MOPAC internal coordinates of N, CA, C and O (Angstrom, degrees):
PM7 1SCF
backbone

  N    0.0000 0     0.00 0     0.00 0    0    0    0
  C    1.4469 1     0.00 0     0.00 0    1    0    0
  C    1.5256 1   107.71 1     0.00 0    2    1    0
  O    1.2310 1   121.08 1   -49.64 1    3    2    1
  N    1.3111 1   115.54 1   130.36 1    3    2    1
  C    1.4656 1   121.01 1  -179.79 1    5    3    2
  C    1.5194 1   111.08 1   -82.65 1    6    5    3
  O    1.2310 1   121.41 1   -18.16 1    7    6    5
  N    1.3359 1   114.91 1   161.84 1    7    6    5
  C    1.4636 1   120.82 1   179.80 1    9    7    6
  C    1.5207 1   111.28 1   -60.47 1   10    9    7
  O    1.2310 1   120.13 1   139.60 1   11   10    9
  N    1.3289 1   117.36 1   -40.40 1   11   10    9
  C    1.4649 1   120.08 1  -179.87 1   13   11   10
  C    1.5224 1   111.41 1   -64.01 1   14   13   11
  O    1.2310 1   120.02 1   145.49 1   15   14   13
  N    1.3320 1   117.57 1   -34.51 1   15   14   13
  C    1.4565 1   120.37 1   177.00 1   17   15   14
  C    1.5236 1   111.14 1   -68.00 1   18   17   15
  O    1.2310 1   120.36 1   141.54 1   19   18   17
  N    1.3212 1   116.92 1   -38.46 1   19   18   17
  C    1.4606 1   120.63 1   179.12 1   21   19   18
  C    1.5204 1   110.28 1   -66.18 1   22   21   19
  O    1.2310 1   120.56 1   134.44 1   23   22   21
  N    1.3201 1   116.53 1   -45.56 1   23   22   21
  C    1.4661 1   120.56 1  -179.69 1   25   23   22
  C    1.5212 1   110.66 1   -63.59 1   26   25   23
  O    1.2310 1   119.89 1   135.36 1   27   26   25
  N    1.3328 1   117.81 1   -44.64 1   27   26   25
  C    1.4631 1   119.46 1   179.76 1   29   27   26
  C    1.5280 1   111.01 1   -66.71 1   30   29   27
  O    1.2310 1   119.89 1   145.75 1   31   30   29
  N    1.3220 1   117.82 1   -34.25 1   31   30   29
  C    1.4659 1   120.38 1   177.22 1   33   31   30
  C    1.5252 1   110.50 1   -65.96 1   34   33   31
  O    1.2310 1   119.89 1   140.17 1   35   34   33
  N    1.3222 1   117.81 1   -39.83 1   35   34   33
  C    1.4661 1   120.83 1   178.23 1   37   35   34
  C    1.5192 1   110.93 1   -65.23 1   38   37   35
  O    1.2310 1   120.44 1   134.15 1   39   38   37
  N    1.3333 1   116.77 1   -45.85 1   39   38   37
  C    1.4681 1   120.22 1   179.38 1   41   39   38
  C    1.5276 1   110.08 1   -63.26 1   42   41   39
  O    1.2310 1   120.76 1   134.52 1   43   42   41
  N    1.3256 1   116.15 1   -45.48 1   43   42   41
  C    1.4588 1   120.11 1   178.80 1   45   43   42
  C    1.5238 1   110.56 1   -63.94 1   46   45   43
  O    1.2310 1   120.55 1   142.96 1   47   46   45
  N    1.3242 1   116.55 1   -37.04 1   47   46   45
  C    1.4626 1   120.70 1   177.87 1   49   47   46
  C    1.5128 1   112.48 1   -63.39 1   50   49   47
  O    1.2310 1   120.40 1   140.45 1   51   50   49
  N    1.3219 1   116.85 1   -39.55 1   51   50   49
  C    1.4714 1   120.45 1   176.68 1   53   51   50
  C    1.5219 1   110.03 1   -62.32 1   54   53   51
  O    1.2310 1   120.65 1   136.89 1   55   54   53
  N    1.3188 1   116.36 1   -43.11 1   55   54   53
  C    1.4641 1   120.63 1  -179.06 1   57   55   54
  C    1.5270 1   110.91 1   -65.44 1   58   57   55
  O    1.2310 1   120.07 1   131.07 1   59   58   57
  N    1.3487 1   117.47 1   -48.93 1   59   58   57
  C    1.4629 1   117.71 1  -178.15 1   61   59   58
  C    1.5199 1   111.56 1   -70.98 1   62   61   59
  O    1.2310 1   120.17 1   152.42 1   63   62   61
  N    1.3221 1   117.28 1   -27.58 1   63   62   61
  C    1.4596 1   119.71 1   174.20 1   65   63   62
  C    1.5132 1   111.67 1   -66.31 1   66   65   63
  O    1.2310 1   120.71 1   136.12 1   67   66   65
  N    1.3197 1   116.25 1   -43.88 1   67   66   65
  C    1.4670 1   120.34 1   178.53 1   69   67   66
  C    1.5259 1   110.63 1   -66.57 1   70   69   67
  O    1.2310 1   120.19 1   141.97 1   71   70   69
  N    1.3243 1   117.25 1   -38.03 1   71   70   69
  C    1.4592 1   120.23 1   177.16 1   73   71   70
  C    1.5217 1   111.59 1   -68.47 1   74   73   71
  O    1.2310 1   120.63 1   155.57 1   75   74   73
  N    1.3259 1   116.40 1   -24.43 1   75   74   73
  C    1.4558 1   120.33 1   176.61 1   77   75   74
  C    1.5182 1   112.05 1   -61.87 1   78   77   75
  O    1.2310 1   120.22 1   150.69 1   79   78   77
  N    1.3162 1   117.18 1   -29.31 1   79   78   77
  C    1.4633 1   120.32 1   176.75 1   81   79   78
  C    1.5225 1   111.34 1   -65.85 1   82   81   79
  O    1.2310 1   120.69 1   144.74 1   83   82   81
  N    1.3212 1   116.28 1   -35.26 1   83   82   81
  C    1.4600 1   120.10 1   180.00 1   85   83   82
  C    1.5259 1   111.71 1   -73.20 1   86   85   83
  O    1.2310 1   120.56 1   149.60 1   87   86   85
  N    1.3356 1   116.54 1   -30.40 1   87   86   85
  C    1.4574 1   120.62 1  -174.64 1   89   87   86
  C    1.5225 1   113.72 1   -89.11 1   90   89   87
  O    1.2310 1   120.18 1   163.75 1   91   90   89
  N    1.3114 1   117.25 1   -16.25 1   91   90   89
  C    1.4653 1   119.08 1  -173.94 1   93   91   90
  C    1.5246 1   111.24 1   -77.23 1   94   93   91
  O    1.2310 1   120.80 1   -30.71 1   95   94   93
  N    1.3193 1   116.08 1   149.29 1   95   94   93
  C    1.4699 1   119.30 1   174.28 1   97   95   94
  C    1.5329 1   110.38 1   -65.00 1   98   97   95
  O    1.2310 1   120.29 1   -26.04 1   99   98   97
  N    1.2898 1   117.05 1   153.96 1   99   98   97
  C    1.4665 1   121.20 1  -176.40 1  101   99   98
  C    1.5287 1   113.43 1   -66.24 1  102  101   99
  O    1.2310 1   119.25 1   160.75 1  103  102  101
  N    1.3040 1   119.04 1   -19.25 1  103  102  101
  C    1.4507 1   121.49 1  -176.28 1  105  103  102
  C    1.5233 1   114.20 1   -76.60 1  106  105  103
  O    1.2310 1   119.71 1   166.47 1  107  106  105
  N    1.3263 1   118.16 1   -13.53 1  107  106  105
  C    1.4535 1   120.23 1  -177.46 1  109  107  106
  C    1.5264 1   110.18 1   -82.28 1  110  109  107
  O    1.2310 1   121.54 1   -35.34 1  111  110  109
  N    1.3179 1   114.65 1   144.66 1  111  110  109
  C    1.4620 1   120.15 1  -179.66 1  113  111  110
  C    1.5240 1   109.45 1  -112.25 1  114  113  111
  O    1.2310 1   120.92 1  -114.77 1  115  114  113
  N    1.3095 1   115.84 1    65.23 1  115  114  113
  C    1.4574 1   121.45 1   178.17 1  117  115  114
  C    1.5204 1   106.71 1  -114.70 1  118  117  115
  O    1.2310 1   120.78 1   -54.78 1  119  118  117
  N    1.2984 1   116.12 1   125.22 1  119  118  117
  C    1.4489 1   120.50 1  -178.80 1  121  119  118
  C    1.5173 1   112.92 1   -82.53 1  122  121  119
  O    1.2310 1   121.55 1    -4.41 1  123  122  121
  N    1.3181 1   114.64 1   175.59 1  123  122  121
  C    1.4608 1   121.68 1  -179.03 1  125  123  122
  C    1.5217 1   111.37 1   -60.85 1  126  125  123
  O    1.2310 1   120.23 1   137.85 1  127  126  125
  N    1.3256 1   117.16 1   -42.15 1  127  126  125
  C    1.4733 1   119.73 1  -179.17 1  129  127  126
  C    1.5168 1   111.99 1   -60.55 1  130  129  127
  O    1.2310 1   120.45 1   136.53 1  131  130  129
  N    1.3345 1   116.74 1   -43.47 1  131  130  129
  C    1.4680 1   119.74 1  -179.41 1  133  131  130
  C    1.5179 1   111.92 1   -66.63 1  134  133  131
  O    1.2310 1   120.09 1   138.06 1  135  134  133
  N    1.3294 1   117.44 1   -41.94 1  135  134  133
  C    1.4631 1   118.56 1  -179.38 1  137  135  134
  C    1.5225 1   111.45 1   -66.83 1  138  137  135
  O    1.2310 1   120.38 1   141.82 1  139  138  137
  N    1.3193 1   116.89 1   -38.18 1  139  138  137
  C    1.4660 1   119.59 1   177.03 1  141  139  138
  C    1.5221 1   110.42 1   -67.25 1  142  141  139
  O    1.2310 1   120.26 1   138.91 1  143  142  141
  N    1.3310 1   117.10 1   -41.09 1  143  142  141
  C    1.4678 1   120.41 1   177.78 1  145  143  142
  C    1.5199 1   111.04 1   -61.52 1  146  145  143
  O    1.2310 1   120.51 1   134.13 1  147  146  145
  N    1.3246 1   116.63 1   -45.87 1  147  146  145
  C    1.4670 1   120.38 1   177.30 1  149  147  146
  C    1.5253 1   110.04 1   -61.71 1  150  149  147
  O    1.2310 1   120.02 1   139.25 1  151  150  149
  N    1.3117 1   117.56 1   -40.75 1  151  150  149
  C    1.4680 1   121.36 1   178.63 1  153  151  150
  C    1.5147 1   112.19 1   -62.14 1  154  153  151
  O    1.2310 1   119.95 1   136.66 1  155  154  153
  N    1.3245 1   117.71 1   -43.34 1  155  154  153
  C    1.4609 1   121.22 1   179.38 1  157  155  154
  C    1.5225 1   110.58 1   -65.42 1  158  157  155
  O    1.2310 1   120.48 1   133.96 1  159  158  157
  N    1.3246 1   116.69 1   -46.04 1  159  158  157
  C    1.4720 1   120.31 1   179.77 1  161  159  158
  C    1.5294 1   110.00 1   -62.32 1  162  161  159
  O    1.2310 1   120.29 1   137.31 1  163  162  161
  N    1.3283 1   117.06 1   -42.69 1  163  162  161
  C    1.4639 1   120.80 1   179.45 1  165  163  162
  C    1.5199 1   111.12 1   -64.78 1  166  165  163
  O    1.2310 1   120.21 1   140.02 1  167  166  165
  N    1.3180 1   117.21 1   -39.98 1  167  166  165
  C    1.4650 1   120.13 1   179.48 1  169  167  166
  C    1.5218 1   111.07 1   -66.12 1  170  169  167
  O    1.2310 1   120.27 1   137.01 1  171  170  169
  N    1.3207 1   117.10 1   -42.99 1  171  170  169
  C    1.4676 1   119.66 1   177.74 1  173  171  170
  C    1.5251 1   111.08 1   -65.61 1  174  173  171
  O    1.2310 1   120.36 1   138.01 1  175  174  173
  N    1.3236 1   116.92 1   -41.99 1  175  174  173
  C    1.4640 1   120.13 1   178.36 1  177  175  174
  C    1.5260 1   110.55 1   -65.29 1  178  177  175
  O    1.2310 1   120.04 1   140.23 1  179  178  177
  N    1.3146 1   117.53 1   -39.77 1  179  178  177
  C    1.4608 1   121.33 1   178.01 1  181  179  178
  C    1.5180 1   112.10 1   -63.61 1  182  181  179
  O    1.2310 1   120.56 1   141.95 1  183  182  181
  N    1.3268 1   116.54 1   -38.05 1  183  182  181
  C    1.4596 1   120.69 1   176.65 1  185  183  182
  C    1.5192 1   110.37 1   -64.99 1  186  185  183
  O    1.2310 1   120.31 1   137.74 1  187  186  185
  N    1.3239 1   117.01 1   -42.26 1  187  186  185
  C    1.4684 1   120.93 1   178.49 1  189  187  186
  C    1.5213 1   111.45 1   -65.46 1  190  189  187
  O    1.2310 1   120.32 1   138.27 1  191  190  189
  N    1.3196 1   117.00 1   -41.73 1  191  190  189
  C    1.4638 1   120.62 1   178.77 1  193  191  190
  C    1.5243 1   110.42 1   -64.08 1  194  193  191
  O    1.2310 1   120.27 1   134.93 1  195  194  193
  N    1.3251 1   117.08 1   -45.07 1  195  194  193
  C    1.4677 1   120.64 1   179.27 1  197  195  194
  C    1.5257 1   110.89 1   -62.44 1  198  197  195
  O    1.2310 1   120.51 1   139.71 1  199  198  197
  N    1.3274 1   116.63 1   -40.29 1  199  198  197
  C    1.4666 1   119.97 1   177.85 1  201  199  198
  C    1.5239 1   110.52 1   -65.79 1  202  201  199
  O    1.2310 1   120.30 1   139.74 1  203  202  201
  N    1.3211 1   117.04 1   -40.26 1  203  202  201
  C    1.4603 1   121.01 1   178.81 1  205  203  202
  C    1.5176 1   113.14 1   -64.62 1  206  205  203
  O    1.2310 1   120.83 1   148.50 1  207  206  205
  N    1.3279 1   116.01 1   -31.50 1  207  206  205
  C    1.4606 1   120.81 1   178.68 1  209  207  206
  C    1.5262 1   112.62 1   -87.85 1  210  209  207
  O    1.2310 1   120.60 1   178.69 1  211  210  209
  N    1.3380 1   116.47 1    -1.31 1  211  210  209
  C    1.4648 1   120.61 1  -179.01 1  213  211  210
  C    1.5092 1   113.38 1    77.50 1  214  213  211
  O    1.2310 1   119.96 1  -156.78 1  215  214  213
  N    1.3262 1   117.68 1    23.22 1  215  214  213
  C    1.4594 1   122.14 1  -177.59 1  217  215  214
  C    1.5248 1   113.41 1  -106.00 1  218  217  215
  O    1.2310 1   120.10 1  -175.47 1  219  218  217
  N    1.3082 1   117.41 1     4.53 1  219  218  217
  C    1.4645 1   120.18 1  -172.74 1  221  219  218
  C    1.5217 1   113.04 1   -79.67 1  222  221  219
  O    1.2310 1   119.67 1   153.19 1  223  222  221
  N    1.3141 1   118.23 1   -26.81 1  223  222  221
  C    1.4599 1   121.08 1  -176.75 1  225  223  222
  C    1.5256 1   110.30 1   -99.68 1  226  225  223
  O    1.2310 1   120.69 1   -75.28 1  227  226  225
  N    1.3199 1   116.28 1   104.72 1  227  226  225
  C    1.4592 1   121.68 1   177.37 1  229  227  226
  C    1.5165 1   108.61 1  -135.51 1  230  229  227
  O    1.2310 1   121.10 1   -15.89 1  231  230  229
  N    1.3008 1   115.49 1   164.11 1  231  230  229
  C    1.4657 1   120.67 1   173.51 1  233  231  230
  C    1.5186 1   106.89 1   -93.45 1  234  233  231
  O    1.2310 1   120.45 1   -57.05 1  235  234  233
  N    1.2984 1   116.74 1   122.95 1  235  234  233
  C    1.4556 1   120.25 1  -179.19 1  237  235  234
  C    1.5207 1   111.69 1    91.32 1  238  237  235
  O    1.2310 1   121.15 1    28.38 1  239  238  237
  N    1.3162 1   115.40 1  -151.62 1  239  238  237
  C    1.4640 1   121.94 1  -177.13 1  241  239  238
  C    1.5293 1   109.13 1   -77.09 1  242  241  239
  O    1.2310 1   120.67 1   -46.15 1  243  242  241
  N    1.3179 1   116.32 1   133.85 1  243  242  241
  C    1.4518 1   121.54 1   179.62 1  245  243  242
  C    1.5317 1   108.61 1   -95.35 1  246  245  243
  O    1.2310 1   121.12 1   -93.42 1  247  246  245
  N    1.3223 1   115.46 1    86.58 1  247  246  245
  C    1.4598 1   121.13 1  -174.41 1  249  247  246
  C    1.5150 1   111.92 1   -66.05 1  250  249  247
  O    1.2310 1   119.90 1   144.83 1  251  250  249
  N    1.3160 1   117.80 1   -35.17 1  251  250  249
  C    1.4625 1   120.24 1  -179.15 1  253  251  250
  C    1.5243 1   110.62 1   -66.17 1  254  253  251
  O    1.2310 1   120.47 1   137.87 1  255  254  253
  N    1.3215 1   116.71 1   -42.13 1  255  254  253
  C    1.4693 1   120.30 1   177.75 1  257  255  254
  C    1.5215 1   110.40 1   -63.15 1  258  257  255
  O    1.2310 1   120.34 1   137.37 1  259  258  257
  N    1.3205 1   116.96 1   -42.63 1  259  258  257
  C    1.4639 1   120.40 1   178.11 1  261  259  258
  C    1.5201 1   110.94 1   -61.87 1  262  261  259
  O    1.2310 1   120.33 1   138.40 1  263  262  261
  N    1.3322 1   116.97 1   -41.60 1  263  262  261
  C    1.4534 1   120.93 1   179.43 1  265  263  262
  C    1.5268 1   110.99 1   -62.41 1  266  265  263
  O    1.2310 1   120.67 1   136.90 1  267  266  265
  N    1.3208 1   116.32 1   -43.10 1  267  266  265
  C    1.4699 1   120.46 1   177.17 1  269  267  266
  C    1.5222 1   109.93 1   -60.37 1  270  269  267
  O    1.2310 1   120.13 1   134.98 1  271  270  269
  N    1.3311 1   117.35 1   -45.02 1  271  270  269
  C    1.4598 1   121.56 1  -179.39 1  273  271  270
  C    1.5213 1   111.44 1   -63.18 1  274  273  271
  O    1.2310 1   120.00 1   137.04 1  275  274  273
  N    1.3082 1   117.61 1   -42.96 1  275  274  273
  C    1.4609 1   121.43 1  -178.45 1  277  275  274
  C    1.5274 1   110.99 1   -66.76 1  278  277  275
  O    1.2310 1   120.48 1   137.57 1  279  278  277
  N    1.3305 1   116.70 1   -42.43 1  279  278  277
  C    1.4671 1   120.37 1   179.02 1  281  279  278
  C    1.5297 1   110.12 1   -63.20 1  282  281  279
  O    1.2310 1   120.42 1   136.41 1  283  282  281
  N    1.3375 1   116.80 1   -43.59 1  283  282  281
  C    1.4630 1   120.14 1   178.31 1  285  283  282
  C    1.5249 1   111.29 1   -63.65 1  286  285  283
  O    1.2310 1   120.08 1   139.74 1  287  286  285
  N    1.3250 1   117.45 1   -40.26 1  287  286  285
  C    1.4651 1   120.76 1   179.25 1  289  287  286
  C    1.5251 1   111.05 1   -65.40 1  290  289  287
  O    1.2310 1   120.44 1   136.59 1  291  290  289
  N    1.3336 1   116.77 1   -43.41 1  291  290  289
  C    1.4601 1   120.01 1   179.16 1  293  291  290
  C    1.5256 1   110.67 1   -63.14 1  294  293  291
  O    1.2310 1   120.61 1   137.08 1  295  294  293
  N    1.3258 1   116.43 1   -42.92 1  295  294  293
  C    1.4643 1   120.26 1   178.52 1  297  295  294
  C    1.5281 1   110.67 1   -65.39 1  298  297  295
  O    1.2310 1   120.28 1   140.46 1  299  298  297
  N    1.3216 1   117.06 1   -39.54 1  299  298  297
  C    1.4612 1   120.86 1   179.49 1  301  299  298
  C    1.5137 1   112.73 1   -65.73 1  302  301  299
  O    1.2310 1   120.19 1   137.02 1  303  302  301
  N    1.3147 1   117.25 1   -42.98 1  303  302  301
  C    1.4642 1   121.15 1   179.08 1  305  303  302
  C    1.5277 1   109.93 1   -66.17 1  306  305  303
  O    1.2310 1   120.51 1   139.09 1  307  306  305
  N    1.3367 1   116.64 1   -40.91 1  307  306  305
  C    1.4664 1   119.65 1   178.65 1  309  307  306
  C    1.5302 1   110.80 1   -65.05 1  310  309  307
  O    1.2310 1   120.32 1   136.68 1  311  310  309
  N    1.3230 1   116.99 1   -43.32 1  311  310  309
  C    1.4700 1   120.66 1   179.84 1  313  311  310
  C    1.5205 1   111.00 1   -64.66 1  314  313  311
  O    1.2310 1   120.43 1   137.00 1  315  314  313
  N    1.3269 1   116.78 1   -43.00 1  315  314  313
  C    1.4656 1   120.00 1   179.03 1  317  315  314
  C    1.5254 1   110.36 1   -65.31 1  318  317  315
  O    1.2310 1   120.40 1   141.68 1  319  318  317
  N    1.3201 1   116.84 1   -38.32 1  319  318  317
  C    1.4650 1   120.44 1   177.83 1  321  319  318
  C    1.5186 1   111.74 1   -62.47 1  322  321  319
  O    1.2310 1   120.27 1   138.68 1  323  322  321
  N    1.3321 1   117.09 1   -41.32 1  323  322  321
  C    1.4584 1   120.93 1   177.83 1  325  323  322
  C    1.5180 1   110.84 1   -66.52 1  326  325  323
  O    1.2310 1   120.79 1   138.06 1  327  326  325
  N    1.3264 1   116.10 1   -41.94 1  327  326  325
  C    1.4611 1   120.81 1  -179.98 1  329  327  326
  C    1.5249 1   111.40 1   -63.88 1  330  329  327
  O    1.2310 1   120.89 1   135.01 1  331  330  329
  N    1.3213 1   115.91 1   -44.99 1  331  330  329
  C    1.4686 1   120.24 1  -179.42 1  333  331  330
  C    1.5250 1   111.84 1   -68.14 1  334  333  331
  O    1.2310 1   120.38 1   148.41 1  335  334  333
  N    1.3348 1   116.89 1   -31.59 1  335  334  333
  C    1.4630 1   120.29 1   179.11 1  337  335  334
  C    1.5188 1   111.61 1   -68.26 1  338  337  335
  O    1.2310 1   120.18 1   147.43 1  339  338  337
  N    1.3189 1   117.25 1   -32.57 1  339  338  337
  C    1.4660 1   121.47 1   179.57 1  341  339  338
  C    1.5086 1   112.55 1   -80.61 1  342  341  339
  O    1.2310 1   120.45 1   153.38 1  343  342  341
  N    1.3261 1   116.74 1   -26.62 1  343  342  341
  C    1.4698 1   120.50 1  -176.58 1  345  343  342
  C    1.5136 1   112.05 1   -81.69 1  346  345  343
  O    1.2310 1   120.10 1   180.00 1  347  346  345

């Protein structure tokens, strides 16, 4: 993974983490820091998965990598919300 991919994954992770606050149901008690952290981790994991599948190098926007990152972020926010609700 190149440095530019890591930096873009972190920036994208911050954005999808912040957007996760808008998409979550009101009953969840996940703060901004947690959603951004989950977004960053999901974006980095999505970049690694896309690279492992040979999908990381494309010309233009890599929609498949973004889709993987978004799905991982949504799953992460939902899982954290369930975990925090039980605790």
